[in-house]
N, C-alpha and C positions, 0 to 999 in steps of 0.2 A: 468588468471587474476582470483582468490576467491571471492566469493558472495557479501562478507563481504569490499569490497573493491575494490565497485561498489557502485551506488545508480542508483535507478532507474528512470530517467526524462521526460520521456513520452513514449506511444504506438499509435503507427499511427496505425488509422482506415481508411474507404475508398478513393480510391480514389478521387479526386476531381477533373471535370474539364474531361479535352482532353488531354494537357499537361502537362501530367505527378506530377500534385499538390496530395498535401493528404488531408486528414482531421487527428491532434496532437491530442488528449490530453492533455497537457502537467501537469504533477505534484508536485506539486511546489507552495508558494504566489509571484512567479511571472515571469506567463507563455511565457510576453518578453524577459526575458533575458535568455531563453531558449538557442536562438544564441552566445550569451556571454561570454559562459561556450567553443568553441574551438565544435571542433566533436566528436561527438556522437558515441558512440559505442552499437550495439547490441551483443547480450551472444554470436554469432558464431562466433564475430571477423570483422564484416564487418564495416567498418567505412563509416556513414551521417554528410558533412558538410552543411548543411545550406545556403541556395545563400540568399531567400525570405521568408519570413512570414511576416502575420495581421489576426490575433484573428476575427473572428464569432463565432459569443454567447457562448458556453463557450468550444472551439476548436480551433482550429490554422490553418489557412491553410497554407504548411510550399511545399518548389518547394527546393530537394538536391541536390545540384552536379549531372550531371550524369543520374537523373531520367527525364527524356524527356518525356513516351510517358503515356499514360492510363496503355499499358500491364506491362508498369516498375511502373507504382504506382501502382496497380491491387497487383503485386506480392508481398508489403511489408505490407497488410493489418498485422493488430496484430504481427508487429515484435514492442519490447519493445527493448527503450531504454535508459542505460548509461548511466551514464559517472563516470571513476575513481573518485574516495574517495576525495583525495590528489588535483582536481580542485575542489574545492567545501571547500566555508567560513566552519567557524566548528559554527555549532549553536547559539545562544542563548538558555539561560539558564532553558525555558518555550519549546522552539521546540528543537523537534524532525528529523531527518530523516528516511524514516518507515523500512531503512534494518537495523538502527538498535533497532527496535520493534521486528521489528520479531525472536521466536525462546524465546520470555524473557518468562520466566514461570512466572504468575498472580496469587497471592495472596490476597486472606479478608483482611479481618480487625482486625482478630481476628486469622491469619499465616494458614490458607485451600489454601490449592494451589488448583485455579482456574482450571488451564491451561493453556494451554500454544496458545501465539502468534501467528496467521498462515498468517496474513495478517489487511491491517490499511483501508479500502475501502472508499467511499463518491460514494452515492447515491444521494447526491444533498441536503442531507438534513447538513452538516454537517463529519466530520469523525468520524469513529467507529472500534471498536477492536473486528476480528477476533479471537472469543476462542475456542485453541481446549482441552475440557476434556479429561483424559481418557476413553477410553470405553463409551464414548462418542459425538454426535452430536453435533458441532459446535455449538455455539449463537453470535450474536453482541451484545457491549457493547458502550454505545455512550462514542465516548475520550473527554471529557468535565471534567473539574478538579473535578467538584462533584462527577464524577462515581470514579474518575481515578487521587486520590489523589496525588498520587506517582508513581516518578519514575526516580529510578537509576543502571541509565546502567550500571555505575562503580563496581558496586556486582550484577548485569546483576536479579532486581526484581522489578520487576509490585504488589501496592496494589490499590487493587480495590473495591471498594464499589456500589456496583451493586445495580442501581434502587429497590425499590420494587416489588415483582412478578417475577421476571425479571428469578430466577431459582426456582423457587416455582414447574415447573414440576419437576424439574430434585428429590425437596426435595417430591414430591409426591410420585417418584417413588420410589424411598430410604424407607420409609414409609413402601409400598407396599411390598417391597421387608422383608423390616423385618416382619411387616405381618405372608409370606408369613413363612418365615424361621421359623416361632414360630408355626405352624398351626394353625396359625389365626383365 
């Protein structure tokens, strides 16, 4: 299955207890809906059926069918869980699956390409777009309407308005390169 045909739904973290439960970081607006979509799939083709789940702080504690002890649970750490896209509802107008955004080019309001979306992380204060410019380190852009006013999935294009000063380091570096090239 191609990566565009599936959507990352969750990632298994550490084992929880001795009876095969694991901590799971869900992706999505409704973590408890994870079991409603049916079996989840790992990238290597393994299938995971949820027997039970309960919330615990910002995670879920999940028991998967066939995982009965801590050793089996520990072997699942860092496993990413996906669903075939056809099992998911189409997102609303202002909602997006991360898989739809990764790989899209990002342009500023003047049409200058800023880079390509690498990921859509959330470190606890809201979603970010990780953008990789050509030949430069990636940077994070707040995934807000102010910073990302337009997402055109059909034409594979994102328009961004980076907060003032976010790209200042790159502008300063570009100015230094121009001065060095001119012998200044």
